[in-house]
C-alpha positions as CSV (number, residue, x, y, z in Angstrom):
1,M,25.1,-4.7,-16.7
2,R,23.3,-4.9,-20.0
3,N,21.3,-2.6,-22.3
4,G,17.7,-2.7,-21.1
5,D,18.6,-3.0,-17.4
6,V,16.3,-0.8,-15.2
7,L,16.6,0.8,-11.8
8,A,13.4,1.2,-9.8
9,V,13.1,3.8,-7.0
10,V,10.3,4.4,-4.5
11,S,9.3,7.9,-3.4
12,Q,7.8,7.4,0.0
13,S,5.8,10.6,0.0
14,G,5.1,10.4,-3.8
15,P,3.7,7.8,-3.4
16,T,5.3,6.4,-6.5
17,V,7.9,4.2,-8.0
18,S,10.1,5.7,-10.7
19,F,12.0,3.7,-13.4
20,Y,15.3,4.7,-14.9
21,D,17.6,3.2,-17.6
22,A,20.4,1.6,-15.5
23,I,23.0,2.4,-18.2
24,T,22.1,5.9,-19.4
25,H,20.1,7.0,-16.3
26,Q,17.3,8.4,-18.4
27,P,13.8,8.4,-16.8
28,L,11.4,5.7,-18.2
29,G,8.3,6.6,-16.3
30,T,6.6,6.8,-13.0
31,L,3.9,4.6,-11.4
32,E,1.5,5.8,-8.7
33,L,1.4,3.6,-5.6
34,P,-0.8,3.3,-2.4
35,S,0.6,5.3,0.4
36,E,3.1,5.0,2.0
37,P,5.6,2.7,0.1
38,H,8.9,1.9,1.6
39,E,11.0,-1.1,0.3
40,L,11.3,-2.9,-3.0
41,C,12.3,-6.5,-4.0
42,F,12.6,-7.9,-7.5
43,D,11.5,-11.5,-8.3
44,P,13.3,-12.6,-11.5
45,E,11.2,-15.8,-12.0
46,H,7.8,-13.9,-12.1
47,R,9.4,-10.6,-13.2
48,V,7.5,-8.6,-10.6
49,L,8.5,-6.1,-8.0
50,Y,7.1,-6.4,-4.4
51,C,6.7,-3.1,-2.7
52,A,5.9,-2.9,1.0
53,I,3.2,-0.4,1.9
54,T,4.2,0.3,5.4
55,Y,2.3,3.3,6.9
56,R,-0.6,5.5,5.9
57,S,1.8,8.4,6.4
58,G,5.0,9.1,8.2
59,Y,7.7,6.6,9.2
60,Y,8.8,4.2,12.0
61,G,7.8,5.6,15.4
62,E,6.1,8.7,13.9
63,N,3.2,7.7,11.7
64,M,-0.6,8.1,11.3
65,G,-1.2,4.3,11.3
66,R,0.3,1.2,10.0
67,A,-0.6,-0.2,6.6
68,H,-0.9,-3.9,5.7
69,E,-0.4,-4.3,1.9
70,I,2.2,-5.6,-0.5
71,A,1.9,-4.1,-4.0
72,V,2.9,-6.4,-6.8
73,I,4.2,-4.6,-9.9
74,D,4.8,-6.0,-13.3
75,A,8.5,-5.0,-13.8
76,D,8.3,-4.8,-17.6
77,A,4.8,-3.4,-18.1
78,R,5.3,-1.1,-15.1
79,E,1.8,-1.5,-13.7
80,I,0.3,-2.9,-10.5
81,V,-1.0,-6.4,-11.1
82,E,-2.2,-7.1,-7.5
83,V,-2.3,-5.6,-4.0
84,V,-1.9,-8.3,-1.4
85,D,-3.6,-7.5,1.9
86,I,-1.8,-9.2,4.8
87,A,-4.1,-8.0,7.5
88,P,-4.3,-8.5,10.5
89,E,-0.5,-8.2,10.0
90,H,0.7,-4.6,9.7
91,G,3.7,-2.4,9.2
92,P,5.4,-4.6,6.5
93,H,8.9,-3.3,5.7
94,G,11.9,-5.6,5.1
95,L,11.6,-7.8,2.1
96,A,13.8,-10.8,1.3
97,L,13.4,-13.3,-1.6
98,D,14.3,-17.0,-1.6
99,A,13.8,-17.5,-5.4
100,E,14.7,-21.2,-5.4
101,N,12.1,-22.1,-2.8
102,R,9.6,-19.4,-4.0
103,R,9.3,-17.7,-0.7
104,L,9.0,-14.0,0.1
105,Y,9.9,-13.0,3.6
106,V,8.3,-9.8,5.0
107,S,9.1,-8.3,8.4
108,V,6.0,-7.0,10.2
109,E,5.5,-5.0,13.4
110,A,3.8,-6.4,16.5
111,G,0.0,-5.9,16.4
112,P,-3.3,-7.8,16.3
113,A,-1.7,-10.8,14.6
114,G,0.9,-11.2,17.3
115,P,4.4,-10.2,18.2
116,G,6.9,-8.7,15.7
117,A,7.6,-11.4,13.1
118,V,8.5,-12.4,9.6
119,V,5.5,-13.3,7.4
120,V,6.2,-15.9,4.7
121,L,4.4,-15.6,1.3
122,D,4.4,-18.1,-1.5
123,T,5.5,-16.2,-4.6
124,K,3.4,-18.3,-7.0
125,T,0.1,-18.0,-5.2
126,R,1.0,-14.8,-3.2
127,K,-0.7,-16.4,-0.2
128,Q,0.6,-16.3,3.4
129,I,2.0,-19.7,4.3
130,G,3.8,-19.0,7.5
131,R,4.8,-16.6,10.3
132,I,8.0,-16.6,12.4
133,D,8.2,-14.8,15.7
134,T,11.4,-12.6,15.9
135,G,11.1,-12.0,19.7
136,A,11.1,-8.2,19.1
137,P,8.2,-5.7,18.6
138,G,9.7,-3.9,15.6
139,P,11.7,-6.1,13.2
140,H,12.6,-3.7,10.4
141,W,15.1,-5.0,7.8
142,F,15.4,-8.7,7.0
143,A,18.1,-10.7,5.2
144,I,18.5,-14.4,4.4
145,T,21.5,-16.6,3.7
146,P,22.0,-17.8,0.1
147,D,21.0,-21.3,1.0
148,G,17.7,-20.1,2.3
149,R,18.2,-21.8,5.7
150,R,18.6,-18.8,8.0
151,G,17.2,-15.3,8.3
152,Y,18.4,-12.3,10.2
153,A,16.1,-9.4,11.4
154,S,17.4,-6.1,12.6
155,N,15.4,-4.7,15.5
156,K,15.5,-0.9,16.1
157,E,14.8,-0.8,19.8
158,A,15.4,-4.4,20.8
159,P,19.0,-5.1,22.0
160,F,19.6,-7.9,19.6
161,V,19.5,-9.2,16.0
162,S,17.0,-12.0,15.6
163,V,18.3,-15.2,14.0
164,V,15.5,-17.4,12.6
165,D,15.5,-20.9,11.3
166,L,13.6,-20.7,8.0
167,E,13.2,-24.4,7.6
168,A,11.8,-25.0,11.1
169,S,10.0,-21.6,11.2
170,R,11.3,-20.7,14.7
171,L,13.5,-18.1,16.5
172,L,16.9,-19.7,16.8
173,H,19.1,-17.1,18.5
174,Q,19.5,-13.5,19.6
175,V,22.8,-11.7,18.8
176,P,23.4,-8.9,21.3
177,V,23.7,-5.4,19.7
178,P,22.5,-2.0,21.1
179,G,19.7,-1.7,18.6
180,S,20.2,-2.0,14.8
181,E,19.3,-0.6,11.4
182,G,20.4,-1.9,8.0
183,I,21.4,-5.5,7.5
184,A,23.0,-7.6,4.7
185,V,24.4,-11.1,4.2
186,T,27.7,-11.7,2.3
187,P,27.3,-13.7,-1.0
188,D,29.3,-16.6,0.5
189,G,26.8,-16.7,3.4
190,K,29.6,-16.6,6.0
191,H,28.9,-13.2,7.5
192,V,26.0,-10.9,8.3
193,C,26.8,-7.1,8.5
194,V,24.5,-5.0,10.6
195,A,24.5,-1.2,11.3
196,T,24.3,-0.3,15.0
197,P,22.9,1.2,17.1
198,K,19.4,2.6,16.3
199,A,19.7,6.0,14.8
200,E,18.8,8.9,17.2
201,F,17.6,12.3,16.1
202,D,16.9,14.0,19.4
203,G,20.4,14.8,20.5
204,A,20.6,11.8,22.8
205,T,24.0,10.3,23.5
206,V,24.3,6.9,21.8
207,A,26.8,4.1,21.7
208,P,29.7,4.2,19.2
209,T,28.4,3.7,15.7
210,G,29.5,1.2,13.2
211,I,29.0,-2.2,11.6
212,E,28.9,-5.5,13.6
213,V,30.0,-8.5,11.6
214,I,28.3,-11.7,12.7
215,D,29.6,-15.2,11.8
216,T,26.7,-17.3,10.5
217,E,28.1,-20.6,11.8
218,T,28.5,-19.4,15.5
219,N,26.1,-16.4,15.5
220,A,28.9,-14.6,17.3
221,I,30.2,-11.1,16.5
222,V,33.7,-11.6,14.9
223,R,34.5,-8.0,13.8
224,T,33.4,-4.5,14.7
225,I,33.9,-1.7,12.1
226,R,33.8,1.6,13.8
227,T,32.6,4.6,11.7
228,E,32.9,8.3,12.3
229,D,29.4,8.9,11.1
230,P,26.2,7.3,12.3
231,V,25.3,4.5,9.9
232,F,21.9,3.4,8.6
233,S,21.9,1.5,5.3
234,V,24.0,-1.6,4.4
235,N,24.5,-3.5,1.2
236,V,27.0,-6.2,0.2
237,T,27.7,-6.4,-3.6
238,S,27.9,-9.7,-5.6
239,A,31.7,-9.3,-5.3
240,G,31.5,-9.1,-1.5
241,T,32.3,-5.4,-1.1
242,L,30.5,-4.0,2.0
243,L,28.7,-0.7,1.3
244,V,27.5,1.5,4.2
245,G,25.6,4.8,4.2
246,G,26.9,7.3,6.7
247,L,24.8,10.2,8.0
248,R,26.2,13.7,8.6
249,F,24.5,16.6,10.3
250,A,24.4,20.3,10.0
251,G,23.4,22.1,13.2
252,G,22.9,19.1,15.5
253,P,21.6,15.5,15.2
254,A,18.0,16.4,14.5
255,L,15.8,14.9,11.8
256,G,15.8,17.3,8.9
257,R,19.2,18.7,9.7
258,Q,21.2,16.2,7.6
259,G,24.1,17.4,5.5
260,P,25.4,15.4,2.5
261,G,25.8,11.8,3.4
262,R,28.7,9.4,2.6
263,L,28.9,6.0,0.9
264,L,31.7,4.0,2.6
265,S,33.1,0.9,1.0
266,Y,35.1,-2.0,2.6
267,A,37.0,-4.8,1.1
268,P,35.5,-8.3,0.9
269,G,36.4,-10.5,3.8
270,T,39.0,-8.2,5.4
271,Y,36.7,-5.2,5.7
272,E,39.5,-2.8,5.1
273,P,38.4,0.7,3.9
274,L,38.4,1.1,0.2
275,G,37.1,4.6,-0.2
276,S,34.1,6.9,0.1
277,A,31.9,9.1,-2.0
278,E,29.6,12.0,-1.1
279,V,25.9,11.2,-1.6
280,G,22.5,12.9,-0.8
281,S,21.2,13.8,2.6
282,F,20.2,10.9,4.8
283,P,21.2,7.8,2.7
284,L,18.5,5.4,3.6
285,T,18.8,2.5,1.1
286,I,21.7,1.1,-1.0
287,A,21.5,-1.3,-3.9
288,S,24.3,-2.5,-6.3
289,S,24.4,-3.7,-9.8
290,P,24.6,-7.5,-10.5
291,D,28.2,-7.2,-11.5
292,G,29.2,-5.3,-8.4
293,T,30.6,-2.3,-10.2
294,R,28.0,0.3,-9.3
295,A,26.2,1.4,-6.2
296,Y,22.9,3.2,-6.0
297,V,22.2,5.2,-2.9
298,S,18.8,6.7,-2.2
299,A,18.8,9.7,0.1
300,V,15.4,10.3,1.7
301,A,16.0,13.9,2.9
302,S,17.3,15.3,-0.4
303,S,15.1,12.8,-2.4
304,T,17.9,11.8,-4.7
305,V,19.7,8.6,-5.9
306,S,23.5,8.8,-6.3
307,V,25.0,6.4,-8.8
308,I,28.6,5.6,-7.8
309,D,31.4,3.9,-9.7
310,L,32.8,1.5,-7.0
311,E,36.3,1.3,-8.6
312,T,36.9,5.1,-8.7
313,H,34.2,6.2,-6.1
314,R,33.2,8.8,-8.6
315,T,29.6,9.9,-8.9
316,L,28.3,9.0,-12.3
317,A,24.8,10.5,-11.9
318,T,22.4,12.0,-9.4
319,L,18.8,11.2,-10.1
320,P,16.1,13.6,-8.7
321,I,13.1,11.6,-7.3
322,D,9.8,13.5,-7.3
323,R,8.0,13.8,-4.0
324,R,4.9,15.6,-2.6
325,G,6.3,16.2,0.8
326,E,8.6,14.6,3.3
327,P,10.2,12.1,3.1
328,G,11.4,11.2,-0.4
329,A,13.5,8.6,-2.1
330,H,13.5,5.2,-0.2
331,G,13.4,1.7,-1.6
332,L,15.5,0.5,-4.6
333,A,15.6,-2.5,-6.9
334,Y,17.8,-3.3,-9.8
335,I,15.9,-5.1,-12.7
336,P,18.1,-7.0,-15.1
337,V,16.7,-7.2,-18.7
338,G,14.6,-10.2,-19.2
339,R,13.8,-12.6,-22.1
340,G,11.8,-10.8,-24.7
341,C,12.9,-7.4,-23.5
342,L,15.1,-4.9,-25.2
343,G,18.8,-5.9,-25.1
344,S,18.1,-9.6,-24.3
């Protein structure tokens, strides 16, 4: 972490992205976005943020229509430089960057363009150059291996994680899970960690909750980490620490009845518990600093971001994210200071 590093946070109902100094946590400004933004991804080569504009309002399974744009934001000037329309694709959500090969992968829902898929954009031209069928109607989050050869899509309703060959642009395998939410790949590329099952908010009985650890060589589940709380968001730090967002409820498992959530951390490789920290209500997205020392947890119901010291599990700051309705804080991106910027 260096002076000049910035944290960017989406407010889904804002619709905005807010910028904070990553060291002092002081606000640096807010940018209006098209509605309704969800996820963020930082491209260090072009120093832009990609923001998925997913719905016109609402959220997965409860919305007023799917959007079809990717907003491109200059990360230093903090202004929109382009809005890429990917129609007839729609419902873009998960974003994964292969910086070496200049590819941005975007998960999209089934619709006029075809089944649920991952759309491939060239980050230099920002043009669509490919489409990979995931075999599921609603791929949501997407993660790629460090070598850029494999991609993994979590599918809320479909009973599997989709494994795609990014070089051959084809569906390679389906790993059985009872629905899935957040997903992340370890920095050594050996494991994929995925939250299961799909979160339920209607009081329905669901399968035991936890994290399935998938071996990327065999595409087999090699470890199951059971959690007391339903889990939604997943991140793996640069040091290999697994971070998981646990949901807790007050008065029953209904949307809007969440109590304070928890950030759970697990040791690299062994996945032994390291500790936990209380965060805001409904932790939806987790990011971590490049050095792996801090976690940033956006909580959509309380519309806050908790900054957590991963050595002590102490809360360093709680950032309030402005909103104009429900829901609030969503996508996150850490922006290291660049050449010509303060602190470089």
